[in-house]
C-alpha positions in Angstrom: -22.1 -2.9 -18.3 -25.3 -4.2 -17.9 -28.3 -1.5 -17.5 -28.1 -2.3 -13.0 -24.6 -1.1 -13.6 -25.5 1.7 -16.0 -27.8 3.1 -12.8 -24.6 4.5 -11.2 -24.0 8.1 -11.3 -20.6 8.5 -10.6 -20.7 9.5 -6.9 -17.6 7.8 -6.2 -18.4 7.5 -2.6 -18.4 3.0 -3.0 -15.0 3.0 -3.9 -13.8 5.6 -0.2 -12.8 3.3 2.3 -15.6 3.2 5.4 -15.6 3.1 9.2 -17.0 2.8 12.1 -17.8 5.5 14.6 -18.7 5.1 18.2 -22.5 4.6 18.0 -21.7 1.6 15.1 -22.9 3.8 12.3 -20.4 3.0 9.0 -19.0 6.1 7.8 -17.1 7.0 4.4 -14.1 8.3 4.8 -12.1 10.4 2.7 -10.1 7.7 1.5 -10.0 6.5 -2.0 -9.4 3.3 -3.6 -6.1 4.0 -5.3 -7.6 2.6 -8.4 -10.2 5.7 -8.1 -9.5 8.7 -10.1 -11.1 11.1 -8.3 -11.7 13.8 -10.7 -14.2 11.5 -13.0 -15.4 9.2 -10.1 -14.5 6.4 -12.4 -12.6 2.7 -11.8 -9.4 3.1 -13.7 -9.9 -1.3 -13.5 -13.2 -1.9 -13.7 -13.1 -4.8 -15.8 -10.7 -6.4 -13.2 -12.2 -4.6 -10.4 -13.2 -7.9 -8.7 -10.1 -9.7 -9.1 -7.4 -6.7 -8.4 -8.2 -7.7 -4.4 -9.2 -4.4 -2.8 -12.1 -5.8 -1.4 -14.2 -4.0 -4.4 -18.1 -5.6 -4.3 -20.2 -6.2 -6.9 -23.1 -4.0 -6.1 -26.1 -6.6 -6.6 -30.0 -5.3 -6.1 -29.5 -7.7 -3.5 -26.5 -6.2 -1.8 -27.3 -2.7 -1.8 -30.7 -3.7 0.0 -28.2 -4.8 3.1 -25.7 -2.3 2.5 -26.2 0.9 5.2 -22.6 2.3 4.1 -23.9 2.6 0.9 -25.5 6.9 1.1 -28.9 7.6 0.8 -28.9 9.3 -2.4 -27.0 7.0 -4.4 -28.6 5.8 -7.7 -28.6 2.3 -6.6 -30.4 2.4 -3.8 -33.0 4.3 -5.2 -32.9 2.4 -7.8 -34.6 -0.5 -5.5 
């Protein structure tokens, strides 16, 4: 795990499905990815998460800077 990935505080919100409301704003739903352990907030397939076909996105500083769907309290966003 890289120093960047270690910034994660395990809120798990990036692992819940998103939708768009009537105003075009992203909304986090109550539906988690099937690989998210909702108790520990850890991915059960983290080491191969980008290969399992679930639409997982590797969060990089460039992606986080543009990701309006991440919550304001996201540790990655705070790190920028």
